[in-house]
Wavefront OBJ file of the C-alpha trace (Angstrom):
o trace
v -127.838 -57.355 115.232
v -124.964 -58.371 117.458
v -124.305 -61.923 118.549
v -126.263 -61.252 122.008
v -129.306 -60.133 120.071
v -129.364 -62.888 117.586
v -132.449 -65.278 117.948
v -131.444 -69.018 119.085
v -131.501 -71.670 116.795
v -133.627 -74.547 117.322
v -132.111 -77.908 116.544
v -134.364 -81.365 116.531
v -132.799 -84.627 117.363
v -132.721 -86.181 113.806
v -130.585 -82.557 112.632
v -127.915 -82.984 115.728
v -126.650 -86.020 113.428
v -126.963 -84.465 110.035
v -123.436 -83.517 108.422
v -124.928 -80.201 107.101
v -125.483 -78.843 110.650
v -121.734 -79.509 111.684
v -120.331 -77.991 108.408
v -122.636 -74.969 109.001
v -121.423 -74.441 112.906
v -117.970 -74.704 111.405
v -118.515 -71.796 109.166
v -120.088 -69.732 111.647
v -116.978 -70.420 113.661
v -114.708 -69.354 110.981
v -116.418 -66.188 110.130
v -116.351 -65.087 113.822
v -112.768 -66.097 114.421
v -111.995 -63.586 111.298
v -114.088 -61.129 112.433
v -111.921 -60.968 115.803
v -108.490 -61.024 114.119
v -109.401 -57.859 112.065
v -111.120 -55.742 114.893
v -108.262 -56.646 117.174
v -105.281 -56.424 114.411
v -102.995 -53.129 114.486
v -103.620 -50.702 111.832
v -100.178 -49.653 110.587
v -99.952 -45.971 109.247
v -98.184 -45.120 106.262
v -94.787 -44.125 106.958
v -94.294 -40.376 106.321
v -91.564 -39.238 104.157
v -89.827 -36.175 102.786
v -90.341 -35.450 99.484
v -88.332 -36.862 96.763
v -86.252 -33.439 95.738
v -85.014 -33.642 99.348
v -82.865 -36.621 99.027
v -81.468 -35.495 95.118
v -77.440 -35.431 95.913
v -77.107 -31.832 93.949
v -79.708 -30.356 96.272
v -78.673 -31.792 99.474
v -74.792 -31.487 98.824
v -75.158 -27.749 97.791
v -77.172 -26.796 100.958
v -74.721 -28.492 103.146
v -71.875 -26.622 100.991
v -73.569 -23.138 101.556
v -73.992 -24.215 105.242
v -70.243 -25.106 105.543
v -69.053 -21.919 103.552
v -71.056 -19.700 105.915
v -69.820 -21.672 108.959
v -66.437 -21.264 107.529
v -66.384 -17.547 106.795
v -67.623 -17.137 110.306
v -64.821 -19.011 111.921
v -62.486 -17.936 109.559
v -63.272 -14.331 109.973
v -62.841 -14.759 113.738
v -59.581 -16.271 113.420
v -58.247 -13.839 111.148
v -59.946 -10.486 113.084
v -56.731 -8.397 113.723
v -56.724 -4.437 114.485
v -55.787 -2.444 111.671
v -52.613 -0.824 113.262
v -51.717 1.210 110.195
v -55.158 2.785 110.087
v -54.974 3.572 113.946
v -51.359 5.115 113.291
v -52.778 7.322 110.741
v -55.699 8.709 113.073
v -52.949 9.320 115.709
v -50.965 11.037 113.518
v -53.725 13.290 112.442
v -54.498 14.021 115.838
v -50.796 15.568 116.366
v -51.330 17.213 112.999
v -54.782 18.779 114.663
v -53.332 19.820 117.750
v -50.432 21.497 115.848
v -52.699 23.621 113.745
v -54.792 24.627 116.760
v -51.187 25.988 118.281
v -50.582 27.765 115.006
v -53.957 29.349 115.018
v -53.514 30.337 118.577
v -56.244 28.211 119.692
v -54.118 26.282 121.845
v -51.176 27.998 124.034
v -47.681 26.359 123.268
v -47.794 24.594 127.043
v -51.270 23.262 126.447
v -50.127 21.879 122.800
v -47.277 20.328 123.992
v -49.348 18.525 126.896
v -51.519 17.624 124.605
v -49.013 16.200 122.112
v -47.155 14.409 125.145
v -50.442 12.805 126.356
v -50.966 11.784 122.768
v -47.932 10.288 122.171
v -47.786 8.388 125.711
v -51.345 6.795 124.918
v -50.323 5.479 121.478
v -46.830 4.170 122.538
v -48.411 0.471 122.029
v -48.922 1.091 118.157
v -45.569 -0.087 116.778
v -46.043 2.468 113.490
v -47.041 5.112 115.643
v -43.803 4.783 117.924
v -41.727 4.860 114.728
v -43.370 7.773 113.409
v -42.891 9.671 116.796
v -39.608 8.477 117.731
v -37.417 11.644 118.256
v -34.138 9.359 118.032
v -34.554 8.462 114.251
v -33.997 10.643 111.041
v -36.371 10.052 108.146
v -33.824 7.341 106.600
v -33.592 5.301 109.916
v -37.733 5.961 110.309
v -38.222 4.680 106.638
v -36.203 1.568 107.291
v -37.909 0.532 110.371
v -41.494 1.032 108.965
v -40.166 -1.136 106.029
v -39.412 -3.888 108.271
v -42.476 -3.763 110.307
v -44.599 -3.632 107.358
v -42.819 -7.131 106.009
v -43.418 -8.744 109.440
v -47.092 -7.553 109.275
v -47.250 -9.167 105.919
v -45.989 -12.456 107.606
v -48.452 -11.994 110.298
v -51.308 -11.375 107.515
v -50.238 -14.419 105.616
v -50.429 -16.806 108.795
v -53.841 -15.399 109.577
v -54.847 -16.158 105.895
v -53.736 -19.743 106.170
v -55.865 -19.949 109.517
v -58.719 -18.524 107.778
v -58.534 -20.833 104.649
v -57.872 -24.043 106.628
v -60.840 -23.180 109.185
v -63.238 -22.734 106.022
v -61.852 -25.736 104.355
v -62.422 -27.906 107.398
v -65.963 -26.774 107.951
v -66.957 -26.996 104.229
v -65.248 -30.376 103.799
v -67.024 -31.260 107.297
v -70.264 -30.355 105.971
v -69.865 -31.757 102.442
v -68.665 -35.068 103.735
v -71.206 -35.869 106.130
v -74.221 -34.549 104.629
v -75.226 -38.058 102.998
v -74.813 -39.603 106.507
v -76.947 -37.028 107.740
v -79.829 -37.370 105.381
v -79.660 -41.405 105.960
v -79.862 -40.593 109.995
v -76.683 -42.595 110.408
v -74.998 -40.901 113.102
v -72.263 -42.800 113.471
v -71.192 -42.775 109.601
v -71.641 -39.206 109.809
v -68.996 -38.883 112.525
v -66.463 -40.938 110.681
v -67.248 -38.900 107.654
v -67.360 -35.323 109.043
v -63.695 -36.499 110.285
v -62.405 -37.656 107.508
v -63.699 -34.583 105.666
v -62.352 -32.090 108.200
v -59.013 -33.512 107.622
v -59.154 -33.632 104.260
v -60.267 -29.935 104.155
v -57.422 -28.818 106.680
v -55.108 -30.224 103.971
v -56.750 -28.671 100.994
v -56.981 -25.374 103.167
v -53.409 -25.514 103.871
v -52.249 -25.944 100.394
v -54.376 -23.390 98.928
v -53.252 -21.041 101.199
v -49.804 -21.697 100.838
v -49.659 -22.004 97.164
v -51.849 -18.884 97.019
v -48.946 -16.256 96.966
v -47.000 -18.139 94.370
v -50.154 -18.644 92.040
v -50.788 -14.383 92.805
v -47.259 -13.548 91.863
v -47.227 -15.803 88.816
v -50.320 -14.416 87.324
v -50.744 -10.797 88.738
v -47.488 -9.701 90.215
v -47.002 -7.768 93.563
v -50.083 -5.202 92.836
v -53.270 -7.300 92.604
v -55.141 -3.425 91.818
v -53.202 -3.130 88.387
v -54.021 -6.626 87.156
v -56.493 -7.356 84.621
v -60.120 -8.957 85.292
v -59.191 -12.215 83.579
v -56.036 -12.825 85.557
v -57.602 -12.170 88.735
v -60.582 -14.537 87.762
v -57.917 -16.941 86.786
v -55.933 -16.773 89.760
v -59.194 -17.287 92.123
v -60.198 -20.234 89.986
v -56.978 -21.789 90.239
v -56.885 -21.312 94.165
v -60.436 -22.366 94.866
v -60.032 -25.337 92.662
v -57.380 -26.675 94.414
v -59.332 -26.125 97.766
v -62.363 -28.168 96.548
v -60.024 -30.671 94.974
v -58.811 -31.521 98.609
v -62.384 -31.171 99.895
v -63.648 -34.028 97.331
v -61.430 -36.670 98.593
v -63.358 -37.289 101.701
v -65.998 -39.550 100.936
v -64.160 -41.835 98.459
v -61.644 -42.450 101.238
v -64.419 -43.146 104.038
v -65.991 -45.693 101.285
v -62.677 -46.866 100.231
v -63.723 -46.512 96.567
v -61.842 -45.359 94.225
v -64.560 -44.218 91.152
v -65.953 -42.504 94.596
v -62.896 -40.976 95.085
v -62.552 -39.583 91.278
v -65.998 -38.577 91.393
v -65.463 -36.395 94.875
v -62.228 -34.873 93.453
v -63.788 -33.906 90.024
v -66.380 -32.372 91.785
v -64.874 -30.381 94.065
v -62.433 -29.087 91.509
v -65.247 -28.262 89.311
v -67.201 -26.625 91.867
v -63.989 -24.872 93.436
v -63.016 -23.321 89.845
v -66.403 -22.008 89.183
v -66.762 -20.658 92.464
v -63.488 -19.000 92.568
v -63.983 -17.422 88.724
v -67.201 -15.754 90.281
v -65.820 -14.026 93.219
v -64.398 -10.981 91.095
v -67.252 -10.302 88.790
v -69.797 -10.753 91.582
v -68.047 -8.237 93.824
v -67.565 -5.618 90.996
v -71.315 -6.176 89.990
v -72.394 -5.461 93.505
v -69.959 -2.691 94.154
v -68.223 -4.599 97.263
v -64.695 -3.881 98.005
v -64.326 -5.450 101.712
v -62.388 -8.189 102.190
v -64.636 -9.912 104.883
v -67.726 -9.662 102.163
v -65.812 -11.003 99.415
v -64.464 -13.981 101.548
v -68.147 -14.421 102.501
v -69.366 -14.429 98.762
v -65.799 -16.967 97.790
v -66.658 -19.323 100.274
v -70.589 -19.310 99.614
v -69.922 -19.898 96.222
v -67.300 -22.473 96.938
v -69.652 -24.443 98.976
v -72.442 -24.360 97.443
v -71.042 -24.939 93.473
v -68.911 -27.824 94.611
v -71.770 -29.601 96.411
v -73.811 -28.894 93.315
v -70.913 -30.082 90.985
v -70.431 -33.132 93.292
v -74.146 -34.156 93.449
v -74.458 -33.311 89.430
v -71.397 -35.585 88.416
v -72.237 -38.447 90.936
v -75.569 -38.542 89.241
v -74.393 -38.315 85.824
v -71.729 -41.327 86.353
v -73.917 -43.613 88.204
v -74.296 -46.888 86.632
v -76.458 -48.818 89.287
v -78.200 -47.696 92.317
v -81.031 -48.623 94.817
v -83.924 -46.113 95.258
v -86.053 -46.553 98.393
v -89.591 -46.837 97.476
v -90.831 -47.609 101.068
v -89.686 -46.761 104.468
v -88.437 -44.125 106.567
v -86.119 -42.821 104.110
v -88.349 -43.195 100.915
v -86.805 -40.964 98.047
v -83.103 -41.655 98.945
v -80.842 -43.239 96.423
v -77.938 -45.553 97.014
v -75.587 -45.718 94.295
v -73.692 -48.785 94.036
v -70.308 -47.885 94.222
v -68.785 -50.952 96.486
v -68.509 -54.570 95.692
v -70.194 -55.828 97.463
v -72.718 -53.200 99.073
v -74.030 -54.316 102.201
v -77.662 -53.670 103.271
v -78.170 -53.751 106.994
v -79.080 -52.124 110.095
v -75.308 -51.401 110.913
v -74.406 -48.080 110.797
v -71.216 -49.607 108.690
v -73.471 -50.913 106.109
v -73.445 -48.968 102.817
v -77.443 -48.959 102.655
v -78.120 -48.056 106.327
v -81.671 -49.342 107.218
v -82.557 -48.232 110.977
v -85.688 -49.103 113.543
v -86.598 -52.014 112.017
v -85.881 -55.077 114.532
v -86.263 -57.477 111.176
v -83.420 -56.411 109.546
v -79.856 -58.037 110.258
v -76.822 -56.177 110.898
v -75.909 -57.522 107.273
v -78.760 -58.514 106.153
v -78.003 -58.919 102.066
v -75.144 -57.855 99.697
v -75.261 -56.477 96.181
v -72.595 -57.897 93.821
v -71.104 -56.564 90.658
v -70.333 -59.158 87.806
v -69.386 -59.038 84.375
v -73.064 -59.313 83.561
v -74.423 -56.905 86.024
v -75.711 -56.834 89.620
v -76.692 -59.991 91.702
v -78.255 -59.759 95.110
v -77.318 -62.206 98.048
v -79.611 -62.675 101.035
v -77.416 -63.224 104.059
v -78.752 -65.104 107.080
v -78.932 -62.184 109.482
v -82.569 -61.139 109.499
v -85.596 -62.234 107.810
v -86.037 -63.464 104.448
v -85.084 -60.919 101.754
v -87.382 -60.795 98.855
v -87.060 -60.319 95.253
v -90.101 -59.022 93.436
v -92.514 -60.743 96.543
v -90.529 -64.081 96.568
v -87.703 -65.128 99.002
v -84.126 -65.175 97.072
v -81.070 -66.697 97.831
v -78.829 -65.314 95.153
v -80.493 -63.960 92.037
v -79.537 -61.644 89.078
v -81.016 -58.042 89.444
v -82.736 -56.460 86.381
v -83.863 -52.836 86.212
v -86.952 -52.073 88.094
v -86.768 -55.439 90.492
v -88.254 -54.488 94.085
v -86.302 -55.864 97.038
v -88.035 -56.287 100.280
v -85.709 -56.048 103.434
v -87.643 -55.952 106.666
v -90.043 -53.249 106.118
v -88.388 -51.256 103.481
v -89.027 -51.621 99.803
v -85.921 -50.788 97.413
v -86.188 -50.319 93.580
v -82.927 -51.451 91.585
v -82.553 -48.935 88.431
v -79.507 -48.864 85.975
v -78.445 -46.231 83.721
v -79.062 -48.331 80.379
v -82.844 -48.268 81.454
v -85.204 -45.376 81.941
v -84.951 -44.302 85.538
l 1 2 3 4 5 6 7 8 9 10 11 12 13 14 15 16 17 18 19 20 21 22 23 24 25 26 27 28 29 30 31 32 33 34 35 36 37 38 39 40 41 42 43 44 45 46 47 48 49 50 51 52 53 54 55 56 57 58 59 60 61 62 63 64 65 66 67 68 69 70 71 72 73 74 75 76 77 78 79 80 81 82 83 84 85 86 87 88 89 90 91 92 93 94 95 96 97 98 99 100 101 102 103 104 105 106 107 108 109 110 111 112 113 114 115 116 117 118 119 120 121 122 123 124 125 126 127 128 129 130 131 132 133 134 135 136 137 138 139 140 141 142 143 144 145 146 147 148 149 150 151 152 153 154 155 156 157 158 159 160 161 162 163 164 165 166 167 168 169 170 171 172 173 174 175 176 177 178 179 180 181 182 183 184 185 186 187 188 189 190 191 192 193 194 195 196 197 198 199 200 201 202 203 204 205 206 207 208 209 210 211 212 213 214 215 216 217 218 219 220 221 222 223 224 225 226 227 228 229 230 231 232 233 234 235 236 237 238 239 240 241 242 243 244 245 246 247 248 249 250 251 252 253 254 255 256 257 258 259 260 261 262 263 264 265 266 267 268 269 270 271 272 273 274 275 276 277 278 279 280 281 282 283 284 285 286 287 288 289 290 291 292 293 294 295 296 297 298 299 300 301 302 303 304 305 306 307 308 309 310 311 312 313 314 315 316 317 318 319 320 321 322 323 324 325 326 327 328 329 330 331 332 333 334 335 336 337 338 339 340 341 342 343 344 345 346 347 348 349 350 351 352 353 354 355 356 357 358 359 360 361 362 363 364 365 366 367 368 369 370 371 372 373 374 375 376 377 378 379 380 381 382 383 384 385 386 387 388 389 390 391 392 393 394 395 396 397 398 399 400 401 402 403 404 405 406 407 408 409 410 411 412 413 414 415 416 417 418 419
């Protein structure tokens, strides 16, 4: 029965002064107020979050590495695409031989054969190999000298194209790996900075790997790669790609200005690069692939994926303390406590970036590393920071402690306890 339909209450003159009646009326008023409060209260829907595996570093870094490898292969292939002028010259020489056989067989008259030959020589004059082979002013010795000089110049251009290919691929792999964590956190400003540093580190690594590649290859397998043993070819690729991965792994540590993160990144890049490089030749042999573009695709995919996987695995294995988001827009994400202090806030420059929450200050709280462990400090830039549901100024953290910052709940976890 609604309030409008309820029967009227009759009160006698004697009851008006009764304290029990006043208490009853006050109780009914409180009930009606509580009812109105809950009827008008906004229902907050639970925040939908991605599954926990999405936020595992080994997963999203491996995915980012694969994407970077694919983009790097595509861009590098476009930069390195050059017409095979040797193959083109061989086709033109075959045309001349076909014309001569047709003349000898009587299928072409001498006059028609001469005109056909002149037309082929004229249209092929832009090919330097063909031009040398059909130059009547050169004898056999002079022709051989000119062809050797041209082949040497072509090798230099091939090295330049390879340098560009390696550099471009390394830039995109470094960019993808370095920005992956910030992308997961939806930190566009941080992702831009990380991507820029990753691209520079990748460019440096690609240039060094390409320049050192020739010397490493000459030292291990000599001038004839096809005659080298499988073990030597695998070792060569492992060293070259390991060197490339080493530089790619520099970026995150530089961005965070963390020596430990730099070492973890470089170690992950080195391991991933060596594994990726060592798998290239066996995969090519197993799948019967001998085309340079296909083998390069495999190499860069394996390099990117293996580097990201190793990077994430080593990072997870060496972490000492971290924060896991238990409630919030990025529930499931982990923030490893590399920096001292580690700032929590709504600023994109914060190490733990909490966005879309007006109650979170730009630098809301800080995690400090001490000899005894970790401590949390509330900073007066937002709503109170709560530790296990109680406001805190500064306190020691223990495994499993819950930290509430605005609408986000973080759980502190350590290596020494079950995580």
